C-alpha positions in Angstrom: -82.4 127.5 -18.0 -78.9 126.0 -17.9 -75.6 127.6 -17.0 -75.0 128.8 -20.5 -78.3 130.6 -20.8 -80.2 128.1 -22.9 -83.6 127.0 -21.8 -86.3 124.5 -22.8 -90.1 124.8 -22.4 -91.9 122.3 -20.3 -93.6 119.4 -22.2 -97.4 119.2 -22.4 -100.3 121.0 -24.0 -99.9 124.7 -24.7 -101.9 127.2 -26.8 -100.6 127.3 -30.4 -100.0 131.0 -30.2 -97.6 130.3 -27.3 -95.9 127.3 -28.8 -94.8 129.0 -32.1 -92.4 131.5 -30.5 -91.2 128.8 -28.1 -90.4 126.5 -31.0 -88.7 129.3 -33.0 -86.6 130.2 -30.0 -85.7 126.6 -29.3 -84.7 126.0 -33.0 -82.2 128.9 -32.7 -80.9 127.6 -29.4 -80.4 124.1 -30.8 -78.4 125.4 -33.8 -76.3 127.5 -31.6 -75.7 124.7 -29.1 -74.6 122.4 -31.9 -71.8 124.7 -32.6 -70.8 125.1 -28.9 -72.0 122.0 -27.1 -70.7 122.6 -23.6 -70.8 120.3 -20.6 -74.6 120.4 -20.1 -75.5 119.9 -23.8 -76.7 116.4 -23.4 -79.3 117.4 -20.8 -80.4 120.3 -22.9 -80.9 118.2 -26.0 -82.7 115.4 -24.0 -85.1 118.0 -22.5 -85.7 119.5 -26.0 -86.5 116.0 -27.4 -88.9 115.3 -24.6 -90.7 118.6 -25.1 -91.0 118.3 -28.8 -92.1 114.6 -28.6 -94.7 115.6 -26.0 -96.4 118.4 -28.0 -100.0 117.7 -28.8 -100.5 120.1 -31.6 -100.7 119.6 -35.4 -99.3 122.9 -36.5 -95.7 124.3 -36.9 -94.5 121.1 -38.5 -91.6 122.6 -40.3 -89.9 124.2 -37.3 -90.6 121.0 -35.2 -88.9 118.9 -37.9 -85.9 121.3 -38.0 -85.5 120.9 -34.2 -85.7 117.1 -34.5 -83.0 117.2 -37.2 -80.7 119.2 -35.0 -81.3 116.9 -32.0 -80.4 113.9 -34.2 -77.2 115.6 -35.3 -76.1 116.2 -31.7 -76.6 112.6 -30.6 -74.9 111.3 -33.8 -71.9 113.6 -33.1 -71.8 112.3 -29.5 -71.5 108.8 -30.8 -74.7 107.7 -28.9 -76.0 105.1 -31.4 -79.0 104.0 -29.3 -80.2 107.5 -28.7 -79.6 108.4 -32.3 -81.8 105.5 -33.4 -84.5 106.6 -31.0 -84.5 110.1 -32.3 -84.6 108.9 -35.9 -87.8 106.9 -35.3 -89.4 110.0 -33.7 -88.2 112.1 -36.7 -89.7 109.6 -39.2 -93.0 109.5 -37.3 -93.2 113.3 -37.1 -92.4 113.6 -40.9 -95.0 111.1 -41.8 -97.7 112.9 -39.8 -96.6 116.2 -41.4 -97.3 115.0 -44.9 -94.2 116.9 -46.1 -92.4 114.6 -48.6 -89.1 116.5 -48.6 -88.9 116.1 -44.8 -89.9 112.4 -44.9 -87.1 111.8 -47.4 -84.7 113.5 -45.1 -86.0 111.7 -42.0 -85.7 108.3 -43.8 -82.1 109.2 -44.8 -81.3 110.0 -41.1 -83.0 106.8 -40.0 -80.7 104.9 -42.5 -77.7 106.7 -40.9 -78.8 105.7 -37.4 -79.3 102.1 -38.4 -75.9 101.9 -40.2 -74.2 103.4 -37.1 -75.9 100.8 -34.9 -74.7 98.0 -37.2 -78.1 97.1 -38.7 -77.2 97.3 -42.4 -80.3 95.6 -43.6 -82.6 98.3 -42.0 -80.2 101.0 -43.1 -80.3 100.0 -46.8 -84.1 99.6 -46.5 -84.4 103.1 -45.1 -82.3 104.5 -47.9 -84.4 102.7 -50.5 -87.5 104.5 -49.2 -85.6 107.8 -49.2 -84.5 107.2 -52.8 -88.0 106.3 -53.9 -89.3 109.6 -52.5 -86.5 111.5 -54.3 -87.5 109.9 -57.6 -91.2 110.7 -57.0 -90.2 114.3 -56.3 -87.7 114.4 -59.2 -85.3 115.9 -56.6 -81.8 115.3 -57.9 -80.3 117.1 -54.9 -82.0 114.7 -52.5 -80.9 111.7 -54.6 -77.2 112.6 -54.4 -77.4 112.8 -50.6 -79.1 109.4 -50.4 -76.6 107.8 -52.6 -73.7 109.2 -50.5 -75.3 107.7 -47.4 -76.0 104.4 -49.1 -72.3 104.2 -50.0 -71.3 104.6 -46.4 -73.7 101.7 -45.4 -72.2 99.5 -48.1 -68.7 100.3 -47.0 -69.6 98.9 -43.5 -70.2 95.6 -45.3 -66.8 95.8 -47.0 -68.5 96.6 -50.4 -66.0 99.3 -51.2 -66.3 98.9 -55.0 -70.1 99.3 -54.9 -69.8 102.1 -52.4 -67.4 103.9 -54.8 -70.1 103.7 -57.5 -72.6 105.4 -55.2 -70.0 108.1 -54.3 -69.1 108.8 -57.9 -72.7 109.2 -58.9 -73.4 111.4 -55.9 -70.3 113.6 -56.8 -71.4 114.0 -60.5 -74.9 115.0 -59.5 -73.6 117.5 -56.9 -71.2 119.1 -59.3 -73.9 119.4 -62.0 -76.2 121.0 -59.4 -73.5 123.3 -58.2 -73.7 121.9 -54.6 -70.1 122.1 -53.5 -71.0 121.0 -50.0 -72.4 117.7 -51.2 -69.6 117.3 -53.7 -67.0 117.8 -51.0 -68.7 115.1 -48.9 -68.7 112.7 -51.8 -65.0 113.3 -52.5 -64.4 112.7 -48.8 -66.2 109.4 -49.0 -64.3 108.4 -52.2 -61.0 109.0 -50.4 -62.2 106.6 -47.7 -63.1 103.9 -50.3 -59.7 104.3 -52.0 -58.0 103.8 -48.6 -59.7 100.4 -48.2 -59.2 99.5 -51.8 -55.5 100.2 -51.5 -55.5 103.0 -54.1 -53.7 105.5 -51.9 -52.6 108.1 -54.5 -56.2 108.2 -55.9 -57.4 108.6 -52.4 -55.1 111.6 -51.8 -56.4 113.2 -54.9 -60.0 112.8 -53.7 -59.0 114.1 -50.3 -57.4 117.2 -51.8 -60.5 117.8 -53.9 -62.7 117.5 -50.9 -60.6 120.0 -49.0 -60.6 122.5 -51.9 -64.4 122.3 -52.3 -64.8 122.6 -48.6 -62.9 125.9 -48.6 -65.5 127.4 -50.9 -68.4 126.8 -48.5 -68.9 126.9 -44.8 -71.5 124.2 -44.3 -69.1 121.2 -43.9 -69.1 120.2 -40.3 -66.0 120.0 -38.1 -66.6 116.3 -37.7 -66.6 115.7 -41.4 -63.4 117.6 -41.8 -61.8 115.6 -38.9 -62.9 112.4 -40.6 -61.3 113.5 -43.8 -58.0 114.4 -42.1 -58.0 111.0 -40.4 -58.4 109.3 -43.8 -55.7 111.6 -45.2 -53.3 110.5 -42.4 -53.7 106.8 -43.4 -53.4 107.6 -47.1 -50.2 109.4 -46.5 -48.8 106.5 -44.5 -49.9 104.2 -47.3 -47.7 106.0 -49.8 -44.8 106.1 -47.4 -44.9 109.8 -46.4 -44.9 109.9 -42.6 -44.1 113.6 -42.4 -47.2 114.4 -44.5 -49.2 112.1 -42.2 -47.9 113.9 -39.1 -48.9 117.2 -40.7 -52.5 116.0 -41.4 -52.6 114.5 -37.8 -52.1 118.0 -36.4 -55.0 119.3 -38.5 -57.2 116.3 -37.4 -56.5 116.8 -33.7 -57.1 120.6 -34.0 -60.5 120.0 -35.7 -61.5 117.4 -33.2 -60.7 119.7 -30.3 -62.7 122.5 -32.0 -65.6 120.1 -32.6 -65.6 119.1 -28.9 -67.7 116.0 -29.5 -66.8 112.4 -28.4 -67.0 111.1 -32.0 -64.6 113.7 -33.2 -62.2 112.8 -30.3 -62.3 109.1 -31.2 -61.5 110.0 -34.9 -58.4 111.9 -33.7 -57.4 109.0 -31.5 -57.6 106.7 -34.5 -55.3 109.0 -36.5 -52.9 109.3 -33.6 -52.8 105.5 -33.3 -52.1 105.0 -37.0 -49.1 107.4 -36.8 -47.7 106.0 -33.6 -47.8 102.4 -35.0 -46.2 103.6 -38.2 -43.4 105.3 -36.2 -42.7 102.1 -34.4 -44.5 103.1 -31.2 -46.9 100.2 -31.3 -47.7 100.3 -27.6 -48.7 104.0 -27.6 -50.6 103.5 -30.9 -52.6 100.6 -29.5 -53.3 102.6 -26.4 -54.9 105.3 -28.5 -56.8 102.8 -30.6 -58.2 101.0 -27.6 -59.3 104.3 -26.2 -61.2 105.0 -29.4 -62.5 101.4 -29.6 -64.0 101.7 -26.1 -66.1 104.7 -27.2 -67.5 103.1 -30.3 -70.7 101.2 -30.5 -72.4 99.2 -33.2 -70.4 98.3 -36.3 -69.6 101.6 -37.9 -66.7 103.3 -39.7 -64.8 104.2 -36.5 -65.0 100.7 -35.1 -63.8 99.1 -38.4 -60.9 101.5 -38.6 -59.9 100.9 -35.0 -60.0 97.2 -35.4 -58.0 97.2 -38.6 -55.2 99.3 -37.2 -55.2 97.5 -33.9 -54.7 94.2 -35.8 -51.8 95.9 -37.6 -50.2 97.0 -34.3 -50.7 93.6 -32.7 -49.0 91.9 -35.6 -46.1 94.4 -35.4 -45.6 93.5 -31.7 -45.9 89.8 -32.4 -49.1 89.3 -30.5 -50.6 87.0 -33.2 -53.2 85.4 -30.9 -54.8 88.8 -30.0 -54.6 89.9 -33.6 -56.5 86.7 -34.6 -59.1 87.5 -32.0 -59.8 90.9 -33.5 -59.7 89.5 -37.1 -62.4 87.1 -36.1 -64.5 89.9 -34.6 -64.1 92.0 -37.7 -64.8 89.1 -40.0 -68.0 88.2 -38.1 -69.2 91.8 -38.2 -68.4 92.2 -41.9 -70.0 88.9 -42.8 -73.3 89.9 -41.0 -73.2 93.3 -42.6 -72.6 91.8 -46.0 -75.5 89.3 -45.6 -77.8 92.1 -44.4 -76.9 94.4 -47.2 -77.3 91.7 -49.9 -80.8 90.9 -48.5 -81.8 94.5 -48.4 -80.4 95.2 -51.9 -82.4 92.2 -53.3 -85.6 93.6 -51.7 -84.9 97.0 -53.1 -83.7 96.0 -56.6 -85.8 98.6 -58.3 -83.9 101.4 -56.5 -80.5 99.8 -56.3 -79.7 97.7 -59.4 -76.6 96.1 -58.0 -75.9 92.5 -58.9 -73.9 89.9 -56.8 -71.1 92.1 -55.5 -68.4 90.6 -53.2 -67.0 92.1 -50.0 -63.6 93.5 -50.7 -62.7 93.8 -47.1 -64.0 90.4 -46.1 -62.0 88.7 -48.8 -58.8 90.5 -47.6 -59.5 89.7 -44.0 -60.1 86.0 -44.8 -56.6 85.9 -46.4 -55.1 87.7 -43.5 -56.8 85.3 -41.0 -55.3 82.3 -42.9 -51.8 83.9 -42.7 -52.1 84.7 -39.0 -53.3 81.2 -38.2 -50.3 79.7 -40.0 -48.0 82.0 -38.0 -49.6 81.1 -34.7 -49.2 77.4 -35.5 -45.6 77.9 -36.5 -45.0 79.8 -33.2 -46.4 77.0 -31.1 -44.0 74.6 -32.7 -41.1 77.1 -32.3 -42.1 77.6 -28.6 -42.0 73.9 -28.0 -38.6 73.7 -29.7 -37.2 76.6 -27.7 -38.5 75.2 -24.4 -36.9 71.8 -25.2 -33.5 73.5 -26.1 -33.7 75.7 -23.0 -34.1 72.6 -20.8 -31.2 71.0 -22.5 -29.1 74.2 -21.9 -30.0 74.2 -18.2 -29.0 70.6 -18.0 -25.6 71.6 -19.5 -25.2 74.4 -16.9 -25.6 71.9 -14.1 -22.2 70.5 -15.1 -20.3 73.4 -13.6 -23.1 75.4 -11.8 -25.0 73.6 -9.0 -28.2 75.6 -9.7 -28.2 75.4 -13.5 -29.3 79.0 -13.6 -26.1 80.7 -14.9 -27.6 80.8 -18.4 -30.9 82.3 -17.2 -29.1 85.0 -15.3 -26.9 85.8 -18.3 -29.9 85.9 -20.6 -31.9 88.2 -18.3 -29.0 90.5 -17.7 -28.2 90.6 -21.4 -31.8 91.5 -22.3 -31.9 94.2 -19.6 -28.6 95.7 -20.9 -29.9 95.6 -24.5 -33.1 97.5 -23.4 -30.8 100.0 -21.7 -29.0 100.5 -25.0 -32.5 101.1 -26.6 -32.2 98.2 -29.0 -35.4 97.1 -30.9 -37.8 94.9 -28.9 -37.2 92.0 -31.3 -33.4 92.3 -30.8 -33.8 92.4 -27.0 -35.9 89.2 -27.1 -33.3 87.4 -29.3 -30.4 88.5 -27.1 -32.2 87.4 -24.0 -32.7 83.9 -25.5 -29.2 83.8 -26.8 -27.8 84.6 -23.4 -29.8 81.8 -21.8 -28.4 79.3 -24.4 -24.9 80.6 -24.8 -23.2 77.6 -23.0 -25.5 74.9 -24.3 -22.5 73.2 -25.9 -21.2 72.2 -22.5 -23.7 69.3 -22.6 -21.1 67.5 -24.7 -18.0 68.3 -22.5 -17.1 65.5 -20.0 -17.5 66.4 -16.3 -13.9 65.6 -15.7 -12.9 68.5 -17.9 -15.5 71.0 -16.6 -14.9 70.1 -12.9 -11.3 69.1 -13.2 -8.3 71.0 -11.9 -7.9 74.6 -12.8 -4.7 73.9 -14.7 -5.5 71.9 -17.8 -3.4 70.5 -20.6 -3.6 72.0 -24.0 -5.7 69.1 -25.2 -8.1 69.5 -22.3 -8.3 73.3 -23.0 -9.0 72.6 -26.7 -11.8 70.2 -25.7 -13.3 72.7 -23.3 -13.2 75.5 -25.9 -15.0 73.2 -28.3 -18.2 73.9 -26.4 -18.7 77.0 -28.5 -18.7 75.2 -31.8 -20.7 72.3 -30.4 -23.4 74.7 -29.1 -23.6 76.5 -32.4 -24.0 73.1 -34.1 -26.9 72.2 -31.7 -28.7 75.4 -32.6 -27.9 75.5 -36.3 -30.4 75.7 -39.1 -33.4 76.8 -37.0 -36.2 78.8 -38.6 -36.8 80.5 -35.2 -35.2 84.0 -35.2 -34.3 83.9 -31.6 -32.4 80.6 -32.1 -30.6 81.9 -35.1 -29.2 84.7 -32.9 -28.5 82.1 -30.2 -26.4 80.0 -32.7 -24.2 83.0 -33.4 -23.8 83.9 -29.7 -23.1 80.3 -28.7 -20.3 80.2 -31.3 -18.6 83.6 -30.7 -19.3 84.6 -27.1 -15.6 83.8 -26.2 -14.1 86.0 -29.0 -12.0 88.9 -27.7 -11.8 92.5 -28.8 -8.0 92.1 -29.4 -8.5 89.0 -31.6 -7.1 86.5 -29.1 -10.4 84.7 -28.4 -11.9 81.5 -29.9 -13.0 79.7 -32.0 -12.6 82.1 -35.0 -10.2 84.7 -33.5 -12.5 87.5 -34.6 -11.3 91.0 -33.7 -13.0 94.3 -32.9 -16.3 95.0 -34.6 -16.0 91.9 -36.7 -17.4 90.2 -33.6 -21.2 90.4 -33.8 -22.7 93.0 -31.5 -24.9 90.4 -29.8 -21.8 88.3 -28.9 -19.9 91.4 -27.5 -22.9 92.2 -25.4 -23.5 88.7 -24.0 -19.8 88.2 -23.2 -20.0 91.1 -20.7 -23.0 89.7 -18.9 -21.4 86.2 -19.0 -18.2 87.4 -17.5 -19.9 89.5 -14.8 -22.2 86.7 -13.7 -19.3 84.2 -13.7 -17.2 86.5 -11.5 -20.0 87.4 -9.1 -21.2 83.8 -8.7 -18.0 81.9 -9.0 -17.2 78.5 -10.6 -15.5 75.3 -9.5 -12.1 76.4 -8.0 -13.0 80.1 -8.3 -14.6 82.0 -5.4 -17.2 84.7 -6.2 -16.2 88.4 -6.3 -18.1 91.4 -5.2 -19.9 93.4 -7.8 -17.4 96.3 -7.5 -14.4 94.0 -8.0 -16.0 92.3 -11.0 -16.8 95.7 -12.6 -13.1 96.7 -11.9 -12.0 93.6 -13.8 -14.2 94.4 -16.7 -12.8 97.9 -16.8 -9.2 96.6 -16.8 -10.1 94.4 -19.8 -11.7 97.2 -21.9 -10.0 97.2 -25.3 -8.5 93.8 -24.6 -11.2 91.2 -23.9 -14.2 93.6 -24.3 -15.5 96.2 -26.7 -14.3 99.4 -24.9 -17.5 101.4 -25.6 -19.8 98.6 -24.6 -17.7 97.9 -21.5 -18.1 101.6 -20.4 -21.8 101.4 -21.0 -22.1 98.1 -19.1 -20.2 99.4 -16.1 -22.4 102.6 -16.0 -25.5 100.5 -16.4 -24.6 98.1 -13.6 -23.7 100.9 -11.2 -27.0 102.5 -11.9 -28.8 99.2 -11.4 -27.0 98.4 -8.2 -27.8 101.9 -6.9 -31.5 101.2 -7.4 -32.2 97.9 -5.6 -36.0 98.3 -5.9 -35.8 98.4 -9.7 -33.4 95.4 -9.7 -35.6 93.5 -7.3 -38.6 94.1 -9.5 -36.7 92.8 -12.5 -35.5 89.7 -10.7 -39.0 88.9 -9.5 -40.4 89.3 -13.0 -37.6 87.1 -14.4 -38.2 84.5 -11.8 -41.9 84.3 -12.6 -41.0 83.4 -16.2 -38.6 80.5 -15.4 -39.8 77.4 -17.1 -38.9 74.3 -15.2 -37.4 76.5 -12.3 -38.9 74.7 -9.4 -37.5 71.3 -10.5 -34.1 72.9 -11.2 -34.0 74.5 -7.8 -34.7 71.2 -6.1 -32.2 69.4 -8.2 -29.6 72.1 -7.6 -30.1 71.8 -3.9 -29.6 68.0 -4.0 -26.5 68.3 -6.2 -25.0 71.0 -4.0 -25.4 68.7 -1.0 -23.4 65.9 -2.5 -19.8 65.6 -1.4 -17.4 66.4 -4.2 -14.0 65.8 -2.6 -11.6 68.3 -1.2 -10.6 69.7 -4.5 -14.1 71.3 -5.1 -14.9 74.2 -2.8 -18.4 74.9 -1.5 -20.2 77.8 -3.0 -20.6 81.1 -1.1 -24.0 80.0 0.3 -22.7 76.9 2.0 -23.8 74.7 -0.9 -27.3 76.0 -1.1 -28.5 78.5 -3.7 -29.9 81.8 -2.4 -33.7 82.2 -2.6 -33.8 85.8 -1.4 -34.0 88.8 -3.7 -31.4 91.4 -2.7 -32.6 94.2 -0.4 -29.7 96.4 -1.5 -27.3 94.8 -4.0 -24.4 97.2 -3.3 -21.7 94.5 -3.2 -22.8 91.7 -5.4 -25.8 90.4 -7.3 -27.3 87.4 -5.6 -28.8 84.5 -7.5 -32.3 85.3 -8.9 -34.3 82.3 -7.6 
């Protein structure tokens, strides 16, 4: 006896008179335990299976078959595909020995469910063909409608949603004619799922509502079936652009899953949660939920297909094209095998299933999606090479007035971190980070005599120096890479001023693009704290004071306030800053070569008019232990 009061007899021979009451008591316990599984349920059902399989009697077949059916239901709900398949074989063997046709039809149907759940679609369809044949022999319309419903599910695993829908519709019509609202509710549930994959979301919602309405009129629909329906409803609601409705159905789904208390129900709820999070823009949280559900699935069943489909969507949303392609390939391989298996089984069972040359709806869609993702991945490789080349050019430009060539890198990293602080979208953060790195690329065309010349310049020299903004924009112009389009704008306008006295376009106030206003703050701060030819570096506090004095003049006053608060917070938490600098350093392309070159250039004599930098001509390679006075160079 376990902690909840349930007990199982020991296996082996026993007098028939003793076995009958034991079987009847066990049958009651199994039904009760299905409703309230508990922590020790698995051990209880395993022991029950062992005892029933070990009985050496020929009587009491009906109650033994009832027990075997309930044991199957438990392991199916637990998502244990291998154990479910084992139980289904024992179930079929027991039903065949019993000579009870109705039970053999049911056992073959359950065997089909187990095979489909394990990904063996050929064996599943073959099992359903046997079940349907028995139904026809018995002229049992009720049995036929259940077999057709299960066959439709197996076909959907192969992406044959149109064919699956025909099975569901026939099952629904038979159920309604027979007055079996439980079966009709299940068929409507299945039709909603098919509509989801066929993209007919509004029809899917109608079927979902019909399933819910029919389910209210009877109490036999399992909590798992209800949870699956709510998960489908969530996705249908998202499909028609009603996120509030999706959130409402998600609450129902999670409540039903918690009440069911089974692993499969939990995975269903995680799928629904993942779909909502991804739709709300929380791709990382959504994919975490989906990966959790995916880890608990086995075979190639409904849950795994749904997980993979939504995971692909989330990966696309976050720009992880390569990982999305990996899962597309996995899904295509599974669907192709399932399609091939189902076609072979349908051909072998043509008398029961007169279906001719259907095509896989899902496989066709995935193949198109794969081609699109492959094209994006190829374009991204070209763009990455282009960006790397331009970044190297930018670092070379920085060497003209910065011995390390890393001013742009620091500005980009700081701009990106500030954009994250402002809770800008991830795509915008990435673009601003790149734009900050490339903001001074136009200096590649400015003569060294101008960049390193005396602090006092003639108007012609000043005009030539200021031209680096337009030159940089020209170098970055007409790119099809989003980050470089942003970089073009920043390169051109990062010297505009809030009061309209900047260059080259004398833009004023919020006419200056937000990205430019943001990068200009990081640019000014880095220049002040690291110095330039003829200008010694300032401490962080003095630099922030300078920015404060220029709010409403050179800088956007609101952004300036936010930047000052952000930097003070950053400087007060050196561990967080150090972590950021280390992560940034690890991502520097070309950094080792640039560091060596910077050291060599810093060691060259430049004449008395060019002062040494604050580190004696050598860039710092130490992360700050506590950057309370200034930010050191992130090498």
